[in-house]
Structures are given as structure tokens and as C-alpha cells.
N, C-alpha and C positions, 0 to 999 in steps of 0.2 A: 380518540383512540377509538375506533370498531368494536360489536362484541367481540365477534371471535376472535381479534388482535389480542383484546383483553385475555379472555381464555386464556389463547396461546400461553399467552405472556405468564399467567396465573402456572397454568402445568409448565410450562419450561422452565421456572422458579424453582417448582416441586423436585424436577427430576436434575438438576443442579444441585438444591441441596442434598441431595441422596434420599431422599424420602419416595425417592422411586428409584430403584438401583436398575443395573445392567440386566436384561432377559426378564425385570418383571412386567406382568401387564398389567396396564394402564385402566383406569374405570371405562366402561363401554358408553358408548355415544348416550345412550339412552338414559344410565346413571347420570352423568353430567347435566341433561339435558332438563332433568327432573331437580339435582343439587343448586344448579343456578336459575333455572327459569328461563331459560332459551329455546330455539328452537333444533330441531336436532340436525338440520341444514346449517345449523350457527356452528352445531359442535362439528361436524365433521369439515366445516370449512378450516376450524381451530385446528385439527386434527391434520388435515393439509396442509396447515402454514406450519406444524411442528416434524412435518414431514419432510420440507423445502428445508426446515433449520437441520437437519440431521440429527432430529430428537426423539424420531416415533418414527417405528416398521412396522405395516400391516401386514397383518398374517390373516390369510382365506377365512372367514369363520369362524375365526378366533377372538379377533379385535385388533386394537394397537399393542406395541411394546417398546419397552425401552433398550435401544439397539443394544446388544452385547458385543466388549470391547474385551482387547487382549491388554494385560499394564501395560501402560504406556512407559515408553524408556523416558530415562533423566532429561531434566532440560540442560541446554548449554550453561558451562562457567560463566561467572559474569567479570567482565573483560575488568584486565587489569588500568592503573592509569597513567598516561604515556610521561615518562623524564622531563620531555621539552618536547616544545613545538618542533614540528621536521617539514621539511618541503617533502610534496606527493611526489610516489614512481607508479609507478604499475599500471604508465602507460600502454605498451606493449601487449599486455592481458585485457585489456578493456578493448581495444583494436579487436582482438582477436575473437569477442564474444559478438560484437557490435559487427562485424565482417560478413560474417555469414549472409548470405541473404536468405528471407523467410520462407519461401518457393522452393526452396532446392531439396530436390525431391529424394525424400525416404531418410533426411535427418529430422530426429526427435529433439528437439531445442526444449530443453529440461532446465537450460540455465537462464534464456530470457525472460523480462519481466512483461512476458504479451497475457492481455486477457483473453477469455474465450469470443471469440466475435462472429460466432457461429450460431447464436441466439436470433429465433425468431423474433424475439423481442426489437432488433435492429433494423427490420424489416420498413419501417415508417420513416426511419431517419434516412435509409438507401432512396426510396420513394420520394424524401422532401429532396436529395441532391441531384435526383434525375430529374426531377420538374422543373427545378429553380434552374440548372444548367438549360434547357430548353426555353427559360421565358428571354421576349425578345429584347427587354427594355436593357438587357446585360449590366443590370447593376451589380450581378455578381464578379464583372469580370472589373470594376471600377477599382481604382487607389480606397480604401475607407479610413475613417477618422482612426488619430493615433490613439486613444484610447482603444477601439473596439467599437463594434455595433451597438448601436444603446439598445437594441432588441436584446439582444442577447446579453449584455449585461443587468440588463433589468430581471431577466430569469434567473443569470447566476446569485443577484442581489434576493432574488426570492429564495431560490437551494438554500441559502446559508444562514438561513433563520434556522433550519435544524441542526446547523453546530452552536447555536446561540447568538450568532454577528448579527446586528442588526445594522447593515454597512449600504447606503446609496449605492445606486449606481453608478454616480461620478465619483466614486474613489475607488473603481473597479477599473485595470485595465488589463485587456484581452491581450495575449502572448499565445506567441509560436508554440505550446507547448508548456508543461512545467517545466522542463529541461531550461528555457527561455527565463520562465519567470525567477528561477533560481541562479540563473546568470546574471539578471539584471541588477536582483538583489543585492548581492555579495560585489559587484560593481559599482552601486551605487553607495554604498556605505564604505567598503574599503578601497585601499591603496595598496599597492605590489610591497611584498616585506609585510604586511598587517597579521595578525593572527587572528584565525577562527576558532572556537569552541565545537568539537562535533562528538555528535556520538559515534559508537565505537562498537561493533560493525556499523556503515554509514555508508549510504547511496553511493556508489562510485563516480555518477556523474557528477557530484558536488566534489567530490576528491579531485576528479580532474579540471573541475573548473580554479579550482583553486591553484591547480598547476599551472595550469596555462595563465590566471593571471600574477603569478610571483608571489603568491599568500602560502601563509605557513598554518598548518592544522594540530589543533594540538585533542586529544584522541582521550575520550572519557571515559571512564568507568562507566557501563552499563548493563542493568540488569536486564535479561531475558523476559521478565512479567513488567517489572514496573519504571526500564527506560533507565536513563544515567541518572549519578549518585550526583545529587545537588550538593552533600557533604564535598566532594571534589571540585565539582564545579568552584564551590564558593573560594577553596583553597587555592584553585587555578586563577579565579580574578582577581585574589589580594596578591598573589607572585609575579603574574604575567599581563603586561595591555593588550588586553582580548578586543578585538577590534566587534565583534558579531560572537552568535550562538547558535550555528544550524542545527535543526534537528527535523526527526519528522516523529511528534510524541502518540500521533495516532494511528493504527494501523501499520508501524512501523516497517520498512525496509531495511535491511532482512529478517530481522528477527519476529517482528509481528505482534510486540508489546500494544497496548495501549495506555501510557501516562496516568495513572489517577488525576482527576481534578483537584485535588490538595496539592501536587506537586505539580502541577501547572503553572496554579497560583502562585506558588511558594519559586518557581521558578522565574517569573515575572516577575516577585519583590526581589530577587535577587540584582535582575538586569537590571531593574529601576535605582537599585543601591549603589551601582557601579556603573551607572549608565549608557549603558551596551543594547544594540540592538538585537533584536531577535529574527531569524527567518525562519518562518515555519513552515517545513514541508507537509502539505494537507491530502496529497494526490490519491491517498488509500483511503480517508475519511468516511465518505460513504460507503464503504465497503465492509463497513464493521458490522461484525454477526450480532451484535447485543440491538438494542431497539429503547429509546431513540439513540441515535448516534452520539457519540461522546463530544463535547464542546471540546473547542478548540484553544491552544492560548490566545489566540487572537478577540475570543469573545469576552477576555477579562482586561483586554488592553484597554487602558482609558489615557495614555497619554501618544499613542500612536508610535511606540516605539516595534513592533513587531509587524514584519510585513510576512504574509499569507501566500501563500502559491499552491497553485494547485492545478489539474486541467481535467477532461475529460477522456486522456489515455487510458486511463485504467478502467475507467467506469464504461466508458462505451469501447472507444477505438482509438488505438497509436495514429493510424492514420490519418486522423482528423488534424492533428498538431495544434488544438487550440485548448491554451491554456489562461490560467489569470493571475494576476498580481493585487493583492490589498495592499500598497505600500504607507499608509499611515502620513507621519510627516515627511516621508521621503517620496511623495510622489511628483515633485517639478526632474528629481533625479532621476528616478527609474524612468519617466519618459523620455530624458536625454539619452542615456543608456540605450534602451530601447530603439530610440531614432539612429544612435550609432550603429545597431544592430542589424536588426531587420526591416526598420521600419516598422510600415502598419504591416497587420495579417490578411490573409486571404479572406478574401468576403464570403467566397462560396459556403465553406462549411460553418463559417458563424452563422447566416442567414439559415440554413439549415436545422441546425443546434436550436435555436431561438425557436423555430416552429414545428420540432418536434418536442422540447419540454416544454410549450403552452400549450401542445395539445394532448398532454398528458401522458406522454408514452414514457419517461425518464423512470419514475418512479417505481412502475409495475416493472421495469427493466432491472432496478437497483434489487426490488425485490427477489428477483428470479436469481440474481448472477451473487447474492449475498449465501441463499439454502443452497445453490450448487458448490458455491464454492468452500461452506463449512463441510458440507460432505466430503468434497472431495480433500478436505486436510485429515481428515479422520482416514481417511482410505488411503491417504499419503503415508501419513504415521504409522499406518497398519504394516504398509508392504515395507517400507522403512526398517521395522520392529524384526520383521520376518527374512528380509534378505540380509540386510547388511550385519555386520559383526556383533557378537554382543558388547556391550558398554557404550555403543554407538548414543551419544544423546542428541536432541530432537527438540527443536523450538515448539509453543504451542501458539502460535497465531492464535488473535485475539479478531483478525479482520486479515481481507486481502487473499492471495493467493502464492506465498512466499514461503517455503520452508527451510530452515537455515538446520545444517548436519553438520555436527561436531563427532570427528573422529578421534584416537588417540594420538596423544602427541606426538610430533615427527613424522606424522604419514605429509604426502603432496597433492594434492587436487589439484596441482596443476599438472605434475605427471598422468595423473587419473585423467586427465581431459583429454591428454595424447593418446594414453592409452583407448579410451574411446570409442576416436577418430572411425580407424576401421568398423567398428560398430555403427557408424553412424548418428553418437550420441553427444550431444553437448549439455556439461553442466556448466554453474559459475564458480569458477573458483574462491574461496575465502579470501585470497588475499586483493582482491582487485574492492573491497571493500575497508582496507586499511589505508591510510595514507602511508606508511611504514612500509607494508608487504605483509603484518601480523592474518591471524588466519589462517595458515599455508594447510591446517590438518581440518578446513570447513569448506563444504560447500553449499551453494544455494542450489535450490531447484522449485521451480512451478508446478503445481498442480490443477491449474487453471484446463489443461486440455483433458477432454472426456475419449479422445481418443482410447481404441482400445487396446493398442499397441502399447501405453505408457507403463502400464505395468511390468510387461517385457521387457522395458525400458530400465525401468527402476531397479531390477530382479538382476539387469548386467552389468549397471553401476555395482550392487551391492555386491556381485562375485566378485569383480574385479578388486574391487576395495579390500577382499578379502587376499586375494592372488597376491597383492601387492604387497599386503601387512605380511603374507605367510615366506615372501621372498627377500622380507629386512636382516 
């Protein structure tokens, strides 16, 4: 780690531990230079990094200060254990969410899981796409290998070292987004009628995959800071013939938590004891605000039972449709399921991504996005505190760009979405994140968008919520 990152991490820890309180003045650039024996430019780089992380703000001629924030709202309640596995519903609501074209004029889509795609750090990728599409050998227009482009798989293998995984490129299969990775993982392990244990709330794409394949979901109690209850999981494994455990343990969607490493190891031990597979969705893992990024469950896997799924859809751009899966012992089944579905994955974006990563553009882009999304989180929480009714509960995402909002019992977020349509605003109703349609009083909002109209949209959502509550 470079000198300025070492210093930034030290200062960040002191701020997080409360040694510097909100509103406090941080040590001067010169004082830190003398204290740590580094140059003035190193200290200035460290402070710029803290700015990007939302942990320091500059004031002209006064130095750097810890941002002053209002009291944070309470966290969402821990979800309750489902009585039994259920068939998944809510397709109509999911279809409504994903059917709105992204270019539709004037609609502020707070509900979609779209990253910021306007960053200048994506320009080298666009140049690679453009140049490769003009090449005369037409490599990008051919069928590729069912495993995916070797150059890209080599780059993914290198990137995965940050999450504690040492995976040779031969064990990686490129997919058409993380959605396909999760889909082929489920089909490789489960049959119609099988039971899959899931965190709750959970990604609606997985819920709908289970619905489409005729499987049942068993929703597990989930803490908004630490993830699923291992005690509840153990009871479920004793009581039901669970075939797989599917969860997003790092920068969870929609709660944003990071499961502690001890819990990840304990979860794997339970899966080994009861001989079930784990389908790990790590699509947001590289967007963790902490450094280094958290380890995956896969990094502890010594018998190949963890199928790790991810993609570049959330870190770079969803339109690339490039994801991957590390299927462990299920490699041949996964290849068969992929062949039955999409066959090979498009070559052009694979070649461009391999070039982009190899040239060193990916890591600077991630650093920029992590800082931007952390600042966006704090701003969005502040807006919810300001514009939503008193008593509103809000998640504390530890990565990514999704905020989970919990309103009082009995509130109807599906009706809220209908009320917002004339205002050209869309949120994601909480019920689509549950197999049984729970969380109707919750909603998910995206804070990746830097547009100046987002605050006004959040204000309108909050005011509409207040009006609906007054009418009850």
C-alpha cells in the first residue's frame, strides 16, 4: 500500500472510532507531514482520498474537517423466519420495474440497480469497444469458447486475488451478466420442487429464477448489518431438505450489509456439515467502501461447493452484459446449463474489457466510484431523514449504491409507486424482494445518480409517503 493510502487509512480509522468527532478540525497538512515523516504532497493526497471517501471536507484557509451530520435514522428491523418454503410470486411488479426504457425522457428511476455510467474513467473502455469494432480481422464477430475469452478470464483471475481467491482462469466461465451466472448455478444444482434457502429481503432476479424453474424459497431472518441468522439457517437445514443456500454476503442487495468473516466461515461449515451448495452473489463486492475489499465465502472453500457469481454490470456498466461464475465441483453441469441457455457470450465486450483491465484502468475507476457512492449514501440518508416521516428506518450500506427504507407497518409501497407515476418518479417496492411478497411497507432507492434533480425526487417521494399516511 502506498504512503498516502496508509496515512488515509490511519486517519479514517481515527474518524470511525470517534477520536475526531463530526465538525472537528483535522490535523494540518504540515503537522501530519512532521508527525509521520512524509512529504506535504503525500498528506494532501491522503486528504483527497478521505474527501473521496466522504470522511473529510476542505474549508478554504481553514484546513480539513470531519463532516457534520444529523442524527442517523434507526436501522430496519431484522426480518423474521418464514414458517415454510413458498413458491415465489411478484412477477408483475418486477416486470413493471424493468420494463421502463432507461432513455425514457424525464423519468427519474430511483428503483433500478444501475450504476453511474457517466464517469470519465469509462472513456478508455469506450475507445477499446470502438477500436475493436473497426478491426478488419472480425475476431469480435465470431463465436467464442463456451468458457469465455481466455484473456478476460486471466484478468478476472487476477482481480479475484483482492477477495482472497486464488482461482486459475481455467476454472472461470464467462456469462451473459451475473443474472445468467446465478441462473445457471441454480439449474446446475436444483430440480423443480427443490428448496433454496435465501437471505430476506433478497435480490428479485434470484426470486424470479426460482419461480421460473418451479423451485421454492425459504426466507431466512436477516440482520441489516451482519446478514442471515446462522442459528435460523441451522434449524432450517435440520427441518427441510434444502438443496442450496443463495445469498449476497458482501455489499448485499438491497440491505447493503457485509457479513463478518467469522460468519462466512461458520456458514461454509454448516453447508459442509449438511452437504449443501452455496451460490454466492458477489456482484457488488468490489464496491465495498472499506479497504481492502472483504473476502468472499469462496475464498474459504476447500471442497468446491461454493459457486461464486459476479459481473461488471455494477462496477462498470450493465449494458456490457459480461459476468462470470466460478462453479467449483459443478463446472461440467454449469457448462451444460449455459450451453442450453445462451451458448457462448458475445466476444466484443469481452475483448474490450480484457484490454481495459490489463491497461490498468479498472482499479482507478473503482476508487472513484467507491468514494462517489459513499458520499451519495450519506447524502441520500440525510435527504430521507429530512423529507420522510419521523420514525422512518434506513439501512447503512457498507458498499454499492442501494438504500433500503422501511416505513410503518401497513404502508403500501406498490401504491406509492402508482402515486409517483404522474410525477415521473419510480421506486422499487419492497415486496419484489420477497418470495412471499413481504416488505410491502419498504422500498429501495438508488443513490448512484449525481443528477441535481434527484434530491427533488426524494423530497417528492417523502411528501407522497406523508400524504398517504395521513389519509389512512
